[in-house]
PAZAPA-4460 file (N, C-alpha, C; in steps of 0.05 Angstrom, whole numbers, plus 32768, in hexadecimal, padded with zeros to 4 digits):
% residues 120
    n_x    n_y    n_z   ca_x   ca_y   ca_z    c_x    c_y    c_z   seq   type   mol
   7E26   8650   80CE   7E1B   8656   80EA   7E04   866E   80EB     1      X     A
   7DFA   8671   80D1   7DEE   8686   80CE   7DF0   86A0   80D8     2      X     A
   7DD5   86B7   80D8   7DDA   86D0   80E9   7DE2   86CF   80FF     3      X     A
   7DED   86DA   8107   7DF3   86D3   8123   7DF4   86F2   8131     4      X     A
   7DDD   86FD   8141   7DE4   8713   814A   7DF1   8710   8165     5      X     A
   7DFF   8723   816D   7E0C   871D   8184   7E03   8731   819B     6      X     A
   7DFC   8729   81B3   7DE6   8739   81C7   7E04   8743   81DC     7      X     A
   7DFB   875C   81EE   7E13   8765   8205   7E10   8755   821B     8      X     A
   7DF9   8741   8220   7DF1   8736   8237   7E08   8720   8239     9      X     A
   7E1A   870E   822A   7E27   86FC   8232   7E41   8706   821D    10      X     A
   7E56   86F7   822A   7E75   86F7   8219   7E68   86EA   81FF    11      X     A
   7E78   86F2   81E4   7E76   86ED   81C9   7E7C   86C7   81C3    12      X     A
   7E8C   86C8   81D6   7E9C   86AB   81D7   7E80   8696   81E0    13      X     A
   7E73   869B   81FB   7E60   8688   8206   7E47   868A   81EE    14      X     A
   7E40   86A6   81DB   7E2C   86A7   81D1   7E2F   8691   81B7    15      X     A
   7E42   8698   81AD   7E54   8682   8198   7E4F   8667   81A2    16      X     A
   7E57   865C   81B3   7E5A   8641   81C1   7E42   8638   81C3    17      X     A
   7E2A   8657   81CB   7E10   8645   81CD   7DFE   863E   81AB    18      X     A
   7E09   8653   8199   7DFE   864D   817F   7E06   862E   8171    19      X     A
   7E1B   862B   8181   7E30   8612   8178   7E1E   85F7   8180    20      X     A
   7E15   85FB   819D   7E06   85EB   81A6   7DEA   85E5   819A    21      X     A
   7DDF   8600   8199   7DC5   85F9   8190   7DC6   85F1   8171    22      X     A
   7DD8   85F2   8168   7DDD   85E1   814D   7DD8   85CA   8147    23      X     A
   7DE9   85BA   8158   7DEA   85A0   8165   7DCE   859C   8176    24      X     A
   7DCB   85AB   8184   7DAC   859C   8183   7D9D   859A   8174    25      X     A
   7D96   85B2   8160   7D84   85AE   8144   7D8F   85A0   813B    26      X     A
   7DA0   858F   8137   7DAC   8576   811D   7DB9   8584   810E    27      X     A
   7DC0   85A0   810F   7DCC   85AF   8100   7DEB   85AB   80FC    28      X     A
   7DF9   85A2   8110   7E13   8599   8114   7E0F   8575   811B    29      X     A
   7E15   856C   8112   7E0E   854A   8115   7E2B   8543   8123    30      X     A
   7E24   852D   8134   7E42   851B   8142   7E4C   8510   8123    31      X     A
   7E71   8519   8128   7E80   8512   8117   7E82   852C   80FF    32      X     A
   7E76   8540   8102   7E78   8554   80EA   7E95   8568   80F6    33      X     A
   7E99   8577   80DB   7EAA   858C   80EF   7EA6   85A4   80EE    34      X     A
   7EA6   85B7   8109   7EA2   85CC   8110   7EB2   85DB   80EE    35      X     A
   7EA8   85F7   80F4   7EB6   8600   80DD   7ECF   8614   80F1    36      X     A
   7EE4   860D   80DE   7EFB   861A   80EB   7EFB   863A   80F7    37      X     A
   7F07   8634   810E   7F17   8650   811F   7F10   8665   810F    38      X     A
   7F29   8664   80F3   7F2D   867F   80E1   7F15   867A   80D3    39      X     A
   7F05   8665   80CB   7EED   8678   80C0   7ED5   8682   80CC    40      X     A
   7ED2   8677   80E8   7EB8   867F   80F3   7EC5   86AB   80F9    41      X     A
   7EE2   86A9   80FD   7EEE   86BF   810C   7EEE   86D4   80F4    42      X     A
   7EE9   86C9   80D9   7EF3   86D5   80C3   7ECF   86E1   80BF    43      X     A
   7EBD   86D5   80B9   7EA4   86CC   80B8   7E8B   86E8   80C1    44      X     A
   7E9B   86E2   80E0   7E89   86EB   80FC   7E9A   8702   80FD    45      X     A
   7EAD   870E   80F7   7EC3   8726   80FD   7EC8   8721   8123    46      X     A
   7ED2   870D   8125   7EE0   8705   8143   7EF2   86FF   8142    47      X     A
   7F03   8700   8158   7F19   86F8   8156   7F1A   86E3   8164    48      X     A
   7F3A   86D4   8155   7F34   86B3   814E   7F33   86AB   816A    49      X     A
   7F3F   86BA   8188   7F3D   86AE   819B   7F28   86AF   81B3    50      X     A
   7F12   86C5   81A5   7EF6   86BB   81A8   7EEA   86A0   81A5    51      X     A
   7EED   8699   8182   7EEA   8685   817A   7EF3   866C   8186    52      X     A
   7F0D   8673   818A   7F20   8653   819A   7F14   8654   81B3    53      X     A
   7F0F   8666   81C7   7F01   8661   81E5   7EE9   864A   81E4    54      X     A
   7ED8   8658   81CF   7EBC   864A   81D2   7EBC   862C   81C9    55      X     A
   7EC9   862F   81B7   7ED5   8611   81A7   7EEA   85FB   81BA    56      X     A
   7EF2   8609   81CF   7EFE   85FD   81E3   7EF1   85F3   81F9    57      X     A
   7EDA   8606   8201   7EC3   85FE   8217   7EB6   85E8   8213    58      X     A
   7EB1   85F0   81F2   7E9E   85CF   81DC   7EB3   85B5   81EF    59      X     A
   7EC9   85B5   81E2   7ED7   85A1   81EB   7EDE   8599   8203    60      X     A
   7EE3   85AC   8216   7EED   85A5   8231   7ECC   859D   823F    61      X     A
   7EB7   8598   822E   7E9E   8597   8231   7E99   8572   822A    62      X     A
   7E9F   856F   8211   7EA6   8554   8204   7E98   855B   81F7    63      X     A
   7E87   856A   81E4   7E75   856A   81D5   7E84   8573   81B7    64      X     A
   7E9C   8573   81B8   7EB0   8576   81A6   7EC8   8568   81A9    65      X     A
   7ED9   8565   818D   7EF4   854D   8196   7F02   855E   817D    66      X     A
   7F14   8564   818A   7F33   856E   8175   7F40   855D   8167    67      X     A
   7F3E   855E   814B   7F4F   8547   8141   7F68   8556   812F    68      X     A
   7F7D   854B   813E   7F92   8557   8133   7F99   855A   810F    69      X     A
   7F95   857B   8109   7F98   857C   80ED   7F88   8583   80E1    70      X     A
   7F72   8579   80F4   7F55   8578   80DB   7F3F   8580   80EA    71      X     A
   7F45   8593   8106   7F34   85A4   8110   7F25   8596   811F    72      X     A
   7F08   85A4   812B   7EFB   859C   813A   7EE1   8594   8137    73      X     A
   7EDB   8580   8144   7EC1   8566   813B   7EB2   8565   8152    74      X     A
   7E91   855E   813F   7E7F   8558   8156   7E7A   8542   8165    75      X     A
   7E81   853D   8181   7E81   851F   8189   7E6F   8513   818A    76      X     A
   7E77   84F3   8188   7E59   84E2   8182   7E40   84E5   8197    77      X     A
   7E4A   84ED   81B1   7E39   84EC   81C6   7E2B   8505   81C9    78      X     A
   7E32   851B   81BC   7E2D   8539   81C1   7E0F   8540   81C5    79      X     A
   7E02   8535   81B3   7DE5   8536   81B1   7DDD   8526   81CA    80      X     A
   7DDF   8517   81CE   7DD8   8508   81E8   7DDF   8513   81FC    81      X     A
   7DF4   851E   8204   7E05   852F   8218   7DEC   854F   821D    82      X     A
   7DEE   855A   8208   7DE6   8573   8208   7DC1   856E   820C    83      X     A
   7DB9   855E   8202   7D9A   8557   820A   7D8F   8562   8229    84      X     A
   7DA3   854A   8235   7DA1   8547   824E   7DAC   855B   8253    85      X     A
   7DC8   856C   8257   7DCC   857F   826B   7DB4   8596   8265    86      X     A
   7DAE   859E   8242   7D9B   85B5   8244   7D89   85AD   8251    87      X     A
   7D76   8595   8252   7D5D   8594   825C   7D62   85A0   827A    88      X     A
   7D78   858F   8286   7D77   8593   82A4   7D7D   85B2   82AF    89      X     A
   7D8E   85C0   8293   7D93   85DE   82A0   7D78   85E9   8296    90      X     A
   7D63   85E8   8287   7D4D   85EE   827F   7D39   85EA   8297    91      X     A
   7D38   85CD   829F   7D22   85D4   82B7   7D33   85DE   82D0    92      X     A
   7D47   85E0   82D6   7D51   85EF   82ED   7D52   8607   82F3    93      X     A
   7D5E   8616   82D8   7D5C   863B   82CF   7D48   863F   82C9    94      X     A
   7D3C   8633   82B2   7D2C   8644   82A4   7D16   8639   82AB    95      X     A
   7D08   862A   82AF   7CEB   8623   82B2   7CE0   8623   82C9    96      X     A
   7CEB   862E   82E3   7CE4   863A   82F9   7CCF   865A   82F9    97      X     A
   7CE1   8664   82E3   7CDE   8684   82DB   7CC7   867F   82C6    98      X     A
   7CC4   866C   82B6   7CB1   866A   82A9   7C87   8660   82B1    99      X     A
   7C99   8651   82CC   7C81   863B   82DC   7C73   8653   82E8   100      X     A
   7C85   8669   82F1   7C7D   8682   82FD   7C6C   8694   82F6   101      X     A
   7C76   869D   82DE   7C6C   86A7   82C3   7C55   86A1   82C4   102      X     A
   7C51   8682   82B7   7C3C   8675   82B2   7C22   867C   82C3   103      X     A
   7C2B   8675   82EC   7C15   867A   82FA   7C11   8696   82FE   104      X     A
   7C20   86A6   82FB   7C20   86BD   82FD   7C0B   86C3   82F0   105      X     A
   7C00   86BD   82D5   7BF3   86C6   82B8   7BD8   86B4   82BC   106      X     A
   7BDA   8699   82D1   7BC1   8692   82DB   7BBB   8680   82BF   107      X     A
   7BD1   867A   82A9   7BCD   8669   829A   7BC7   8645   82A8   108      X     A
   7BB0   8635   829E   7BB5   8624   82A1   7BC1   8613   8284   109      X     A
   7BC1   85F6   828A   7BD4   85E1   827D   7BC8   85E5   8262   110      X     A
   7BAB   85E4   8262   7B9E   85E3   8243   7BA7   85FC   823C   111      X     A
   7BA6   860E   824C   7BA8   862F   8237   7BC2   862A   822C   112      X     A
   7BD7   8621   8234   7BED   861A   822F   7BF0   85FD   8217   113      X     A
   7BE2   85EE   821A   7BE2   85DB   8205   7BCC   85F0   81EE   114      X     A
   7BB9   85FC   81F0   7BB0   8604   81E2   7BC8   861E   81CB   115      X     A
   7BD3   8629   81D8   7BE0   8637   81D0   7BFB   8633   81BD   116      X     A
   7BFF   8613   81C1   7C10   85FE   81B5   7C0B   8607   819B   117      X     A
   7BE6   85F7   8198   7BD5   85EE   8185   7BDD   860C   8170   118      X     A
   7BDB   8623   8174   7BD6   8639   8169   7BED   8648   8154   119      X     A
   7C0B   8638   815F   7C23   8639   8152   7C2D   8630   8142   120      X     A
***
């Protein structure tokens, strides 16, 4: 899970869950792959195992991972498709309006934005 820096803005279990989701969206964690064990993540990031379990349980409740008895948690086959859809919806409803408002406030055109993409 590489370097994680916890912020004070959200509960750590939520930040851990979001990191796992990002890894799924980025293709780092693929369908059928096992998540690192609760103990492993807790030890590596000096977290309470209950915190890690809570993040994993929310992922399971959302159908993104499944528990295989005696083996651990695994990314479900439909996780990637489901995530892309829900994350797109969340972006368009929660994040995009603020971005669009800022674009408008700054007087940026669509061409300005496209040109900026080409410079990075």
